C-alpha positions in Angstrom: -33.0 -33.7 10.6 -30.9 -35.0 13.5 -27.2 -35.0 13.2 -26.0 -38.6 12.6 -22.9 -40.5 13.7 -21.2 -39.9 10.3 -21.8 -36.2 10.8 -20.2 -36.4 14.2 -17.2 -37.9 12.6 -17.0 -34.9 10.3 -17.3 -32.5 13.3 -14.5 -34.3 15.1 -12.5 -34.1 11.9 -13.2 -30.4 11.6 -11.8 -29.8 15.1 -8.7 -31.9 14.2 -8.1 -29.8 11.1 -8.4 -26.5 12.9 -6.1 -27.5 15.7 -3.4 -28.9 13.4 -3.1 -26.1 10.9 -1.1 -24.2 13.5 1.8 -26.5 14.4 2.3 -26.4 18.2 6.0 -26.0 17.7 5.3 -22.5 16.3 3.2 -21.4 19.3 4.5 -19.7 22.4 2.5 -19.3 25.6 2.7 -16.4 28.1 0.9 -16.5 31.5 0.2 -14.0 34.2 -2.3 -13.2 37.0 -4.0 -9.9 37.5 -5.8 -8.2 40.3 -9.5 -8.2 39.1 -10.7 -5.8 41.8 -11.3 -2.9 39.3 -13.0 -5.1 36.8 -15.4 -6.3 39.4 -16.0 -2.7 40.5 -16.9 -1.8 36.9 -19.4 -4.7 36.9 -20.9 -3.6 40.2 -21.3 0.0 39.0 -23.2 -1.2 36.0 -25.6 -3.0 38.3 -26.1 0.1 40.4 -26.9 2.1 37.3 -29.5 -0.6 36.5 -27.8 -1.8 33.4 -26.7 -5.3 32.7 -23.3 -6.1 34.2 -20.7 -6.9 31.5 -19.4 -10.4 31.6 -15.7 -11.1 32.2 -15.6 -12.6 28.6 -16.8 -9.2 27.3 -14.2 -7.4 29.3 -11.4 -9.6 27.9 -12.8 -9.3 24.3 -12.8 -5.5 24.6 -9.2 -5.5 26.0 -8.1 -7.8 23.2 -9.6 -5.5 20.6 -8.0 -2.4 22.1 -4.6 -4.3 22.2 -4.9 -5.4 18.6 -5.8 -1.9 17.4 -2.8 -0.4 19.1 -0.5 -3.2 17.7 -1.3 -3.9 14.1 1.9 -5.8 13.7 0.2 -8.5 15.8 -2.9 -8.6 13.7 -1.5 -10.8 11.0 -1.7 -14.4 9.8 0.1 -16.7 7.5 -2.6 -17.7 4.9 -2.9 -18.9 1.4 -2.9 -22.1 -0.6 0.0 -24.6 -0.3 3.2 -23.3 -1.7 1.7 -19.8 -2.0 1.4 -18.8 1.6 2.1 -15.2 2.7 1.8 -12.9 5.6 -1.6 -11.3 5.6 -2.4 -8.0 7.4 -5.9 -7.6 8.8 -7.5 -4.2 8.8 -10.4 -5.0 11.2 -10.3 -6.0 14.8 -13.3 -8.3 14.7 -12.5 -10.6 17.7 -13.7 -14.1 17.4 -15.1 -16.1 20.3 -16.2 -19.7 20.8 -19.5 -20.8 22.4 -20.5 -24.3 23.4 -23.2 -26.0 21.5 -24.9 -29.3 22.7 -25.2 -31.4 19.5 -26.6 -34.9 19.5 -23.7 -37.4 20.0 -21.3 -34.4 20.5 -21.8 -32.4 23.7 -19.7 -29.3 24.1 -18.9 -28.8 20.4 -17.4 -25.3 19.9 -19.0 -22.9 17.5 -16.6 -20.0 16.7 -17.7 -16.7 15.2 -16.4 -13.1 15.1 -17.9 -10.2 17.1 -18.1 -7.7 14.3 -17.0 -4.1 14.8 -15.9 -5.1 18.3 -14.4 -1.7 19.1 -17.6 0.2 18.3 -19.7 -1.9 20.7 -20.2 -1.2 24.3 -19.4 -3.9 27.0 -23.1 -4.4 27.5 -23.7 -4.9 23.8 -20.9 -7.4 23.6 -22.3 -9.3 26.6 -25.7 -9.4 25.0 -24.3 -10.7 21.7 -22.5 -13.4 23.6 -25.7 -14.4 25.3 -27.5 -14.5 21.9 -24.7 -16.7 20.4 -24.9 -19.1 23.3 -28.7 -19.7 22.7 -28.8 -19.2 18.9 -30.0 -22.0 16.5 -30.2 -22.5 12.8 -33.3 -20.4 12.5 -31.8 -17.2 13.7 -28.1 -17.3 13.0 -26.7 -17.5 9.5 -23.2 -18.6 10.4 -24.5 -21.3 12.8 -26.9 -22.5 10.1 -24.0 -22.8 7.6 -21.9 -24.6 10.2 -24.6 -27.1 10.9 -25.3 -27.8 7.2 -21.6 -28.6 6.7 -21.8 -31.1 9.6 -25.1 -32.6 8.4 -25.0 -32.7 4.7 -21.5 -32.3 3.2 -19.5 -35.5 2.8 -15.8 -35.8 2.9 -13.5 -34.7 1.3 -15.7 -31.7 0.5 -16.4 -30.9 4.1 -12.6 -30.7 4.8 -12.1 -28.4 1.8 -14.8 -26.1 3.3 -13.2 -26.2 6.7 -9.8 -25.4 5.3 -11.0 -22.7 2.9 -10.3 -19.7 5.3 -6.7 -20.8 5.6 -6.3 -20.7 1.8 -8.3 -17.5 1.1 -7.7 -14.5 3.4 -11.1 -12.9 2.6 -12.9 -16.0 3.9 -10.9 -15.9 7.1 -11.8 -12.2 7.6 -15.5 -12.9 6.9 -15.9 -16.0 9.0 -13.1 -15.9 11.6 -12.6 -12.1 12.1 -9.0 -10.9 12.5 -5.9 -12.7 13.7 -7.1 -12.8 17.3 -9.7 -14.7 19.2 -10.7 -14.9 22.9 -11.4 -18.1 24.7 -12.5 -19.0 28.2 -12.1 -22.8 28.5 -11.8 -22.6 32.3 -15.5 -21.9 32.9 -16.1 -25.5 33.8 -14.0 -25.1 36.9 -10.3 -25.4 36.1 -8.3 -22.4 37.3 -6.4 -22.2 34.0 -6.1 -24.1 30.7 -3.2 -23.8 28.4 -3.1 -25.4 24.9 -2.6 -24.5 21.2 -5.5 -22.7 19.6 -6.3 -22.4 15.8 -5.8 -18.6 15.6 -2.4 -16.8 15.3 -3.0 -15.0 18.6 -5.3 -16.0 21.4 -6.2 -14.3 24.7 -7.8 -16.6 27.3 -8.5 -16.4 31.0 -9.1 -18.6 33.9 -11.6 -18.7 36.8 -12.0 -15.3 38.5 -12.0 -15.9 42.3 -10.3 -14.8 45.5 -6.6 -15.9 45.8 -3.5 -14.9 47.7 -2.0 -12.0 45.9 1.1 -9.8 46.6 0.3 -6.1 47.0 3.3 -4.0 47.8 5.2 -6.1 50.3 2.2 -7.9 51.7 0.2 -11.0 50.8 -3.5 -10.1 50.6 -6.6 -12.0 49.6 -7.7 -10.4 46.3 -10.1 -11.2 43.4 -7.7 -12.3 40.7 -7.9 -13.5 37.0 -5.3 -15.8 35.4 -4.7 -14.6 31.8 -2.9 -16.3 28.9 -1.6 -15.2 25.5 -0.7 -17.8 22.9 1.0 -16.5 19.7 2.6 -17.7 16.5 6.3 -16.9 16.8 6.6 -16.8 13.0 4.6 -13.6 13.1 6.4 -11.8 15.9 9.2 -12.4 18.3 9.2 -12.8 22.0 10.2 -9.2 22.8 7.3 -7.5 20.9 4.9 -10.2 22.1 5.9 -9.7 25.7 5.2 -5.9 25.4 1.8 -6.6 23.8 0.9 -9.0 26.6 2.0 -6.4 29.2 -0.3 -3.9 27.5 -3.2 -6.3 27.4 -2.6 -7.0 31.1 -2.5 -3.3 32.0 -5.7 -2.6 30.1 -7.6 -5.3 32.1 -6.0 -4.5 35.5 -6.8 -0.8 35.2 -10.3 -1.5 33.7 -9.7 1.3 31.2 -11.5 0.6 28.0 
């Protein structure tokens, strides 16, 4: 069954719901730029060793997972039904990621899903899982099949109830959206950097990795650099702790120590 125009409306509504649950007035954005030389060296060494080179997305996911594990106070979300919301502490660091899906009438629709047991997986394993997610369909991915069935078959207001359910029931969030953090790379299309509000309490994203002028010591050199962004819900943590967490995330990436 092809997705119809009514289903497209439900998909657009699902994006609206996810992006409005977290009020932009609660969200704070931090931006920096790192020297990606060591990250690229890590990728090149993998090629020499005849293994698949880890993607930059996999590297950022791994750094995000390490950062969240070291800072459990950041791994929290405000969840629960209306009038009964509370601060929920996640125990896992299953980092979510969004992949683009080309649906009829709706090109580029994002499908978000957690990378389970992120810390236990190697960079190559995460890269391969990302590739599988990018090419998955209803026949080989349960979460994607559920996602598509909501878009195709569930009328409003029931579809909106399903979309909202993880915000009301923490166990559903943990099952379908991982922990409090997700990684996004919206700059793949070519923009150096994209900044916006995302529907997770904390988001790590990155821009295009390319050569740029970069200050090293007291000199300006041409280096391979990566713009990085952290967006967080200031109701969960203040600017001071968030700044230290962002610095730790930045250091993990720049040193390529995973």
